[in-house]
Backbone as JSON Lines, residues from 0, in Angstrom:
{"i":0,"aa":"M","n":[92.26,89.85,131.88],"ca":[91.9,90.87,132.84],"c":[90.76,91.7,132.28]}
{"i":1,"aa":"A","n":[89.72,91.85,133.07],"ca":[88.55,92.62,132.66],"c":[88.57,93.99,133.34]}
{"i":2,"aa":"R","n":[87.8,94.9,132.78],"ca":[87.64,96.23,133.35],"c":[86.19,96.38,133.76]}
{"i":3,"aa":"A","n":[85.95,96.59,135.06],"ca":[84.6,96.67,135.59],"c":[84.31,98.05,136.14]}
{"i":4,"aa":"I","n":[83.02,98.43,136.08],"ca":[82.56,99.64,136.74],"c":[81.62,99.21,137.85]}
{"i":5,"aa":"V","n":[81.88,99.7,139.06],"ca":[81.09,99.36,140.24],"c":[80.27,100.59,140.6]}
{"i":6,"aa":"V","n":[78.94,100.43,140.63],"ca":[78.05,101.56,140.89],"c":[77.34,101.31,142.22]}
{"i":7,"aa":"D","n":[77.7,102.1,143.23],"ca":[77.08,101.95,144.55],"c":[77.26,103.25,145.3]}
{"i":8,"aa":"D","n":[76.2,103.73,145.93],"ca":[76.29,104.96,146.7],"c":[76.91,104.73,148.07]}
{"i":9,"aa":"D","n":[77.03,103.48,148.47],"ca":[77.69,103.13,149.73],"c":[79.17,102.89,149.44]}
{"i":10,"aa":"K","n":[80.0,103.85,149.84],"ca":[81.42,103.8,149.5],"c":[82.11,102.55,150.05]}
{"i":11,"aa":"V","n":[81.7,102.1,151.23],"ca":[82.31,100.91,151.83],"c":[82.04,99.69,150.96]}
{"i":12,"aa":"V","n":[80.81,99.55,150.49],"ca":[80.46,98.42,149.62],"c":[81.2,98.53,148.29]}
{"i":13,"aa":"A","n":[81.21,99.72,147.71],"ca":[81.88,99.91,146.42],"c":[83.36,99.56,146.51]}
{"i":14,"aa":"V","n":[84.02,100.01,147.56],"ca":[85.45,99.71,147.73],"c":[85.65,98.21,147.97]}
{"i":15,"aa":"G","n":[84.75,97.59,148.71],"ca":[84.84,96.15,148.94],"c":[84.73,95.36,147.65]}
{"i":16,"aa":"V","n":[83.78,95.72,146.8],"ca":[83.62,95.04,145.52],"c":[84.83,95.3,144.63]}
{"i":17,"aa":"A","n":[85.31,96.52,144.61],"ca":[86.5,96.86,143.8],"c":[87.72,96.07,144.28]}
{"i":18,"aa":"T","n":[87.87,95.93,145.57],"ca":[88.99,95.15,146.13],"c":[88.88,93.7,145.72]}
{"i":19,"aa":"L","n":[87.69,93.15,145.76],"ca":[87.47,91.77,145.32],"c":[87.84,91.61,143.85]}
{"i":20,"aa":"L","n":[87.41,92.55,143.03],"ca":[87.74,92.49,141.61],"c":[89.25,92.53,141.39]}
{"i":21,"aa":"R","n":[89.93,93.43,142.08],"ca":[91.39,93.53,141.95],"c":[92.07,92.24,142.4]}
{"i":22,"aa":"S","n":[91.53,91.6,143.44],"ca":[92.13,90.35,143.92],"c":[91.98,89.23,142.88]}
{"i":23,"aa":"Q","n":[91.01,89.38,141.98],"ca":[90.82,88.42,140.9],"c":[91.59,88.82,139.64]}
{"i":24,"aa":"G","n":[92.34,89.91,139.72],"ca":[93.15,90.34,138.59],"c":[92.47,91.3,137.64]}
{"i":25,"aa":"H","n":[91.35,91.87,138.05],"ca":[90.59,92.78,137.19],"c":[90.83,94.23,137.62]}
{"i":26,"aa":"Q","n":[90.57,95.15,136.7],"ca":[90.6,96.58,137.0],"c":[89.19,97.01,137.35]}
{"i":27,"aa":"S","n":[89.07,98.06,138.16],"ca":[87.73,98.54,138.49],"c":[87.73,100.04,138.71]}
{"i":28,"aa":"L","n":[86.58,100.61,138.45],"ca":[86.31,102.02,138.7],"c":[85.04,102.05,139.53]}
{"i":29,"aa":"T","n":[85.02,102.83,140.61],"ca":[83.8,102.95,141.42],"c":[83.18,104.31,141.18]}
{"i":30,"aa":"V","n":[81.86,104.33,141.06],"ca":[81.11,105.58,140.9],"c":[79.89,105.52,141.82]}
{"i":31,"aa":"P","n":[79.42,106.68,142.31],"ca":[78.36,106.68,143.31],"c":[76.93,106.71,142.78]}
{"i":32,"aa":"N","n":[76.75,106.92,141.46],"ca":[75.37,107.01,140.97],"c":[75.27,106.55,139.51]}
{"i":33,"aa":"A","n":[74.05,106.28,139.11],"ca":[73.78,105.73,137.78],"c":[74.08,106.73,136.67]}
{"i":34,"aa":"E","n":[73.76,107.98,136.89],"ca":[73.97,108.98,135.86],"c":[75.46,109.1,135.49]}
{"i":35,"aa":"F","n":[76.3,109.16,136.5],"ca":[77.75,109.24,136.26],"c":[78.26,107.95,135.63]}
{"i":36,"aa":"A","n":[77.72,106.82,136.06],"ca":[78.13,105.54,135.49],"c":[77.82,105.49,133.99]}
{"i":37,"aa":"L","n":[76.63,105.94,133.59],"ca":[76.28,105.93,132.17],"c":[77.23,106.82,131.36]}
{"i":38,"aa":"E","n":[77.6,107.97,131.92],"ca":[78.56,108.84,131.24],"c":[79.89,108.14,131.07]}
{"i":39,"aa":"M","n":[80.36,107.49,132.11],"ca":[81.65,106.8,132.07],"c":[81.62,105.63,131.07]}
{"i":40,"aa":"I","n":[80.51,104.92,131.03],"ca":[80.39,103.78,130.11],"c":[80.41,104.26,128.66]}
{"i":41,"aa":"E","n":[79.83,105.42,128.4],"ca":[79.84,105.99,127.05],"c":[81.24,106.37,126.59]}
{"i":42,"aa":"T","n":[82.09,106.78,127.54],"ca":[83.4,107.28,127.16],"c":[84.53,106.26,127.36]}
{"i":43,"aa":"G","n":[84.26,105.18,128.05],"ca":[85.29,104.19,128.33],"c":[84.87,102.8,127.91]}
{"i":44,"aa":"K","n":[85.81,101.88,127.95],"ca":[85.51,100.49,127.6],"c":[85.44,99.69,128.89]}
{"i":45,"aa":"F","n":[84.27,99.11,129.13],"ca":[84.08,98.28,130.32],"c":[83.59,96.91,129.89]}
{"i":46,"aa":"D","n":[84.03,95.9,130.62],"ca":[83.66,94.52,130.34],"c":[82.57,94.02,131.27]}
{"i":47,"aa":"L","n":[82.3,94.77,132.34],"ca":[81.34,94.32,133.35],"c":[80.81,95.53,134.12]}
{"i":48,"aa":"V","n":[79.51,95.49,134.44],"ca":[78.88,96.48,135.3],"c":[78.37,95.74,136.53]}
{"i":49,"aa":"I","n":[78.75,96.22,137.7],"ca":[78.2,95.69,138.95],"c":[77.51,96.87,139.62]}
{"i":50,"aa":"I","n":[76.21,96.73,139.87],"ca":[75.43,97.87,140.34],"c":[74.48,97.47,141.47]}
{"i":51,"aa":"D","n":[74.34,98.38,142.41],"ca":[73.4,98.21,143.51],"c":[72.0,98.58,143.01]}
{"i":52,"aa":"L","n":[70.99,98.02,143.63],"ca":[69.61,98.35,143.25],"c":[69.23,99.76,143.7]}
{"i":53,"aa":"N","n":[69.45,100.04,144.98],"ca":[69.04,101.33,145.55],"c":[70.26,102.24,145.65]}
{"i":54,"aa":"L","n":[70.24,103.29,144.86],"ca":[71.41,104.17,144.77],"c":[71.17,105.54,145.42]}
{"i":55,"aa":"G","n":[70.23,105.62,146.32],"ca":[69.96,106.91,146.96],"c":[69.18,107.8,146.02]}
{"i":56,"aa":"R","n":[69.76,108.92,145.63],"ca":[69.07,109.86,144.72],"c":[69.3,109.46,143.27]}
{"i":57,"aa":"G","n":[68.4,109.9,142.42],"ca":[68.54,109.62,140.99],"c":[67.96,108.27,140.61]}
{"i":58,"aa":"M","n":[68.48,107.72,139.53],"ca":[68.0,106.44,139.02],"c":[68.31,105.29,139.96]}
{"i":59,"aa":"T","n":[67.46,104.27,139.91],"ca":[67.78,103.02,140.6],"c":[68.71,102.2,139.71]}
{"i":60,"aa":"G","n":[69.24,101.14,140.27],"ca":[70.08,100.26,139.48],"c":[69.35,99.65,138.29]}
{"i":61,"aa":"L","n":[68.09,99.25,138.49],"ca":[67.32,98.67,137.39],"c":[67.02,99.7,136.31]}
{"i":62,"aa":"E","n":[66.74,100.93,136.71],"ca":[66.5,101.98,135.71],"c":[67.75,102.21,134.88]}
{"i":63,"aa":"M","n":[68.91,102.22,135.53],"ca":[70.16,102.4,134.78],"c":[70.39,101.23,133.83]}
{"i":64,"aa":"L","n":[70.13,100.03,134.3],"ca":[70.34,98.86,133.44],"c":[69.39,98.87,132.24]}
{"i":65,"aa":"R","n":[68.17,99.35,132.41],"ca":[67.26,99.5,131.26],"c":[67.85,100.46,130.24]}
{"i":66,"aa":"K","n":[68.35,101.6,130.71],"ca":[68.98,102.57,129.8],"c":[70.19,101.96,129.11]}
{"i":67,"aa":"L","n":[70.97,101.21,129.84],"ca":[72.14,100.55,129.27],"c":[71.72,99.6,128.15]}
{"i":68,"aa":"R","n":[70.71,98.79,128.4],"ca":[70.25,97.81,127.41],"c":[69.62,98.48,126.18]}
{"i":69,"aa":"Q","n":[69.14,99.72,126.32],"ca":[68.53,100.45,125.21],"c":[69.55,101.29,124.44]}
{"i":70,"aa":"N","n":[70.8,101.25,124.83],"ca":[71.82,102.05,124.18],"c":[71.91,101.67,122.71]}
{"i":71,"aa":"T","n":[72.1,102.65,121.84],"ca":[72.17,102.4,120.4],"c":[73.48,101.74,119.98]}
{"i":72,"aa":"N","n":[74.49,101.81,120.82],"ca":[75.75,101.12,120.55],"c":[75.6,99.67,121.04]}
{"i":73,"aa":"P","n":[75.61,98.69,120.13],"ca":[75.36,97.31,120.54],"c":[76.4,96.75,121.51]}
{"i":74,"aa":"V","n":[77.63,97.25,121.45],"ca":[78.65,96.79,122.39],"c":[78.28,97.23,123.81]}
{"i":75,"aa":"I","n":[77.87,98.48,123.95],"ca":[77.47,99.0,125.26],"c":[76.19,98.32,125.73]}
{"i":76,"aa":"A","n":[75.24,98.13,124.85],"ca":[73.96,97.53,125.22],"c":[74.1,96.1,125.73]}
{"i":77,"aa":"K","n":[75.18,95.44,125.37],"ca":[75.34,94.03,125.76],"c":[76.39,93.81,126.84]}
{"i":78,"aa":"I","n":[76.86,94.86,127.48],"ca":[77.84,94.69,128.55],"c":[77.22,93.81,129.64]}
{"i":79,"aa":"P","n":[77.94,92.78,130.07],"ca":[77.43,91.94,131.15],"c":[77.23,92.77,132.42]}
{"i":80,"aa":"A","n":[76.2,92.43,133.17],"ca":[75.89,93.2,134.37],"c":[75.43,92.28,135.49]}
{"i":81,"aa":"I","n":[75.77,92.69,136.7],"ca":[75.32,92.01,137.92],"c":[74.64,93.05,138.79]}
{"i":82,"aa":"L","n":[73.4,92.79,139.16],"ca":[72.69,93.64,140.12],"c":[72.9,93.01,141.49]}
{"i":83,"aa":"H","n":[73.47,93.77,142.42],"ca":[73.63,93.23,143.77],"c":[72.78,94.05,144.73]}
{"i":84,"aa":"T","n":[72.04,93.33,145.56],"ca":[71.1,93.98,146.45],"c":[70.78,93.09,147.63]}
{"i":85,"aa":"A","n":[70.3,93.67,148.69],"ca":[69.83,92.9,149.84],"c":[68.36,92.51,149.62]}
{"i":86,"aa":"N","n":[67.71,93.1,148.64],"ca":[66.3,92.85,148.35],"c":[66.12,91.51,147.65]}
{"i":87,"aa":"K","n":[65.13,90.73,148.09],"ca":[64.9,89.39,147.55],"c":[63.51,89.3,146.89]}
{"i":88,"aa":"D","n":[63.05,90.37,146.31],"ca":[61.72,90.45,145.71],"c":[61.68,89.7,144.38]}
{"i":89,"aa":"A","n":[60.65,88.89,144.17],"ca":[60.5,88.12,142.93],"c":[60.38,89.04,141.71]}
{"i":90,"aa":"A","n":[59.79,90.2,141.87],"ca":[59.65,91.14,140.75],"c":[61.02,91.62,140.28]}
{"i":91,"aa":"I","n":[61.93,91.8,141.21],"ca":[63.29,92.22,140.84],"c":[63.98,91.11,140.07]}
{"i":92,"aa":"L","n":[63.82,89.89,140.52],"ca":[64.4,88.74,139.8],"c":[63.87,88.66,138.38]}
{"i":93,"aa":"R","n":[62.57,88.89,138.21],"ca":[61.95,88.87,136.87],"c":[62.55,89.96,135.99]}
{"i":94,"aa":"Q","n":[62.68,91.16,136.54],"ca":[63.23,92.26,135.76],"c":[64.68,91.99,135.37]}
{"i":95,"aa":"C","n":[65.44,91.38,136.26],"ca":[66.82,91.01,135.93],"c":[66.83,90.03,134.76]}
{"i":96,"aa":"A","n":[65.95,89.06,134.79],"ca":[65.88,88.08,133.7],"c":[65.52,88.76,132.39]}
{"i":97,"aa":"E","n":[64.55,89.68,132.43],"ca":[64.13,90.4,131.22],"c":[65.27,91.23,130.64]}
{"i":98,"aa":"L","n":[66.12,91.76,131.5],"ca":[67.23,92.62,131.06],"c":[68.51,91.84,130.81]}
{"i":99,"aa":"D","n":[68.47,90.53,130.98],"ca":[69.66,89.68,130.84],"c":[70.76,90.14,131.79]}
{"i":100,"aa":"V","n":[70.37,90.29,133.04],"ca":[71.27,90.76,134.09],"c":[71.33,89.67,135.16]}
{"i":101,"aa":"L","n":[72.54,89.37,135.63],"ca":[72.69,88.43,136.72],"c":[72.32,89.12,138.03]}
{"i":102,"aa":"Y","n":[71.82,88.33,138.99],"ca":[71.35,88.86,140.26],"c":[72.18,88.25,141.38]}
{"i":103,"aa":"F","n":[72.56,89.09,142.34],"ca":[73.28,88.58,143.5],"c":[72.72,89.22,144.75]}
{"i":104,"aa":"Q","n":[72.33,88.38,145.72],"ca":[71.84,88.9,146.99],"c":[73.02,89.13,147.92]}
{"i":105,"aa":"K","n":[73.17,90.36,148.37],"ca":[74.29,90.72,149.25],"c":[74.33,89.79,150.45]}
{"i":106,"aa":"G","n":[75.53,89.4,150.8],"ca":[75.72,88.54,151.95],"c":[75.71,87.06,151.62]}
{"i":107,"aa":"S","n":[75.32,86.71,150.42],"ca":[75.3,85.3,150.01],"c":[76.69,84.89,149.54]}
{"i":108,"aa":"P","n":[77.01,83.61,149.66],"ca":[78.31,83.16,149.13],"c":[78.27,83.08,147.61]}
{"i":109,"aa":"G","n":[79.44,83.07,146.99],"ca":[79.52,82.83,145.56],"c":[79.65,84.05,144.68]}
{"i":110,"aa":"F","n":[79.89,85.24,145.24],"ca":[79.98,86.44,144.42],"c":[81.17,86.36,143.46]}
{"i":111,"aa":"E","n":[82.29,85.83,143.94],"ca":[83.48,85.7,143.09],"c":[83.19,84.84,141.87]}
{"i":112,"aa":"E","n":[82.5,83.72,142.1],"ca":[82.17,82.81,141.0],"c":[81.2,83.47,140.03]}
{"i":113,"aa":"L","n":[80.26,84.26,140.54],"ca":[79.3,84.94,139.67],"c":[80.0,85.95,138.76]}
{"i":114,"aa":"I","n":[80.99,86.65,139.28],"ca":[81.77,87.59,138.47],"c":[82.45,86.85,137.32]}
{"i":115,"aa":"E","n":[83.09,85.74,137.65],"ca":[83.78,84.97,136.61],"c":[82.79,84.4,135.59]}
{"i":116,"aa":"L","n":[81.62,83.96,136.05],"ca":[80.58,83.46,135.14],"c":[80.14,84.55,134.18]}
{"i":117,"aa":"A","n":[79.9,85.74,134.69],"ca":[79.48,86.87,133.86],"c":[80.53,87.16,132.78]}
{"i":118,"aa":"L","n":[81.77,87.18,133.19],"ca":[82.84,87.49,132.23],"c":[83.04,86.37,131.24]}
{"i":119,"aa":"K","n":[82.93,85.15,131.66],"ca":[83.14,83.98,130.79],"c":[82.02,83.86,129.75]}
{"i":120,"aa":"N","n":[80.79,84.02,130.19],"ca":[79.64,83.78,129.31],"c":[79.27,84.95,128.42]}
{"i":121,"aa":"Y","n":[79.72,86.15,128.77],"ca":[79.24,87.31,128.04],"c":[80.33,88.08,127.3]}
{"i":122,"aa":"T","n":[81.59,87.8,127.58],"ca":[82.63,88.6,126.92],"c":[83.36,87.77,125.89]}
């Protein structure tokens, strides 16, 4: 069983992802913004980060993931992450690759399998 943090300003999406995680036997915490997520990651143990690209106010999902990867704690810096977004921009895909982050386009099939892949390959 893994412990995931779901970062999305859309409560319906966050609850949907958390429900999916629970149905797979994982624990989850939902937070509405990147700043709060980074605080929670510093104080708790998480095995997976699932984050939206556009979080309304504050940092974007990619900005948060850059900060995560630059963390001085190597365990935190290497937490597996999935960026989920409706955006299909090639530049976003490149940035995900540079940050060693998996990418998922909202509405596509296979999200459950991607979660398991992230946990299997990175934890």
